[in-house]
Each structure stands twice: as C-alpha cells, then as structure tokens.
C-alpha angles and dihedrals in degrees: 000000000000092000090051089047089059093045093049090046091054092046095050093043088054097044096046093047089072098057102070095061101032094105090046091049090052091047101044104030104026096051097240107144112172117083091226093053092047090052092047095049092043090056093046095047093044093049096042092076093055093045096059092037088056091051099044102038095090090052093054090045091055092048089047090058088052103042106017139268099260093060089053091053090051093046091053097040098050092039095051093046088060098041095047091047088054089056087070088062096049113126100192142017092262091061090048093048092049092050092049089052090049091047090055091050093057096035120115107109094124097041092050090048090051092050092046092052093044094051097042099044124088109261094244091056102042095102093053093046093050091046090053092049090050091052089056092052092048093046090053091047090053098048096038099074091047091051093045094049092046096048094044089066091054108032103023133244098283094053091055088069091054091048089049092050091052093051092051090047089054090050091052093048090051090055092044095057105025109036121081120195126202099209131168113186121228117268112260094240091053095054113099135179125268095269094049093047092046093052091048093050098045089044091057110090132255096011094099090056090049091051090051092049090049087055092046094050093058093037092053097043094046103037091075093052096087092052100041096086090048091047091049088051090054090054091059099227120214113287091004089275095155097157094050095049093042088057091045092051091050092048096045094073090046093054091051093046091051091054096042103043099077092043094049090045089054090048089052089056088057104040102018130274090248090066093046090049093051098046096042092047092051088045092051091049092051092046093055090063100065090046088067090051095049113132099186139026095254092059090050092050091051094050092046091052092050089047090055090055090059096040088057089073098048112075096032089053092047090050093047091051092044089054091047096053100033114118111259111269092016099077096119093042089052091049087049091062091043090052090049088057089050093050090048089054090049090054102040099036100072092040092052093045092055091047094049093048090058092053108032102021133252094286091051092063090064092048095049090048091052093052093048092049092047094051093043092049093053093045093049093045092055093047095046094047091048090054093046092051091049091052092048091050093049091050 
C-alpha cells in the first residue's frame, strides 16, 4: 500500500504539473493567437483525455479481472510515459489533441491501483488502505501545479512534458519491482462477454447508485473550478493578488482532503463505509452553501478547508462499497464502470460550472451543487442500506 501511495503520488504530481501552463503552451508554441481560439482548444484538449478514459475504462477493468491488476498499472504507466513525452514534440494543436485522446485510452494507473489495494487488503482494513491511497493522489495533485509552474520558467513548456514522462516511468518501475499481487484469474466458465457482465453488474444493487455518486463527487468538486478565480476576484483579496489566492483557495480543500482521507477510511472500517459516505456527503452539500455567501477571502478559505475534510471520506467510501457489492470475479470490471463515471464527472463538471455561472451567477453554482449533492446523498443512503439489510436477512 505504501509503495503504491508513492507511485500514485508521483503519477498525480506529474499529470497535474501540465495543467497550469496548457493554455500558454497552446498560445506560444502551437501558433494559436486569438484568445477565443486558445480557450476553445484548451477546453477540447483538456477534456479529450477524460472522454477516451470514460470510454475505455470498462475494457481495462475486464482485462484486469482476466490478467491481473498489476499488469494494468504497468500497461498504463509505461504507455503514458511515452505518450506524454511525445506531447513535448507536438508541432500543432491537432497533434496535441490526438495525443491527449491516446493518453485517455491507455489511462488507468490510479483505477488499477485502487482495485489492487481493495482486492489484496484484509476486509477490515480496506477503508483505511483506500483512504491512504486517495491521500497520495491528492498530495500529488496539490504539489504538481506548483512544480509545473516553477519548472516552466526555467526549462520551458516542452521540457515539462519530458519531465512528466520520466516521473511516470519511475512510478511504473517502482510498481514493477516492488509491488506483489496475489491474483487468481477468473475461471473460464465464469467469464462472460461485455453485455453479460454489464447486465450482471448493473443488476446488482446498489452499484448503479454508487456509480452515480462517483460521478456526482467529481462533478460537484470540479464544476466550481472555472468560477473560483472569478469569485475570488469579486471578494477583492488583499493586495489584489487574485492569482495567488485563487490557487490557495483551490489547494485548501486538497490539503484538508489529504489529511482526512486515511482517518475517514479507518472510521469506515469501524462503523461502515456507508455511514461515512452518507454523513460526509451531507456535510459536503451543507458546506457548499456558505461558500456562495462568503463576503471575504478568509471566509471562503475556511469553508473550502472544511469542505475538504468532508470530501476526504467520499471516494474512499464509494470504492470500499463498490468492492463490497461487486459480483465475485468481476471486481475490476465493476471498478471500470465506476471509474468511467468518475471520468465523466471530470469532463462534464467544469463545462457545466462555466455554463451555470453565465446563467445563474457565480454564487448560484455553489447553491446548485449543494442541492445536487444533498439529493444524491439521501438517494444513495436509502439504496445502500436497503441492500445491506437484504444481505443481513438472507444470511
């Protein structure tokens, strides 16, 4: 688990280091001059990765059930190290778009690591292990943009892609030599086709609700990202340092999530991940409301930090419950569909947030997000508890 924590940290630090300068790379190195065209291509190239990851995640999940989770981590790690390095050689936006699509196709390092930890950890420790793994991903996501922005000033935009590729290669090599997997492939007669497996998975309650909540978590946490800098600007931060405080606001929730995830995962092992999921989701919903009412930057920072404490219990709890209810022998395939829902939330969240801000205002985005999380939390809580009671009755 700790080795995978380090590998996931390296991966996320590498991947997130690209994002801060992507529009500048398109503008300065790809020859796109107009601000509107830069914004359009940045959105397309950013979202392309999530589109193909959403489409291909179930395939990698199915192959993972057949051949093992470690081999899927290595496939993704070595593949992405090559593809991302090639992005540094792109000569136009079409090359960059194609490579981002290809990167999404072969992605799956984190999902495979989650499945490997979930299936190789004693049942009574799964929540803690998944919480730890999540903290590694969040820690990498926090430090990555700082590293990327710092290095871009010294080695240039193109070289960041090479540095990123090397970091991902190191993460894959660490897994290759230091991670051991206890894997038993599915029996041949149990292995079905995509349609058969899909029907079995969606027919198993409450997996559909868990897929929806996985989508909602990413949708809710990312749909405010496009409006945060504008909202920070409205709050008139000290010294007019909008960029600095926008970055601090974005990072504040991440710091809190990194600290809370292992602790809430451990709590889920004691009282049940379904309870942690319900209370943290309701807490997150309620904490989005005061963000919209913030009148100064310090209030917003406080609410974002408290939000991160609740968000730390969401995805680890969803993953623990997904592992618990997944059909035997189809754990990775089930996680594949859950990851597809997550990637869809990554893609649709920022787009929807920008759209809503233009129609209901910046504050309204926080309020709509709170309502959606609240309703989804109640619906999921009812479905999960119903399934748990049914299993207890049958036993």
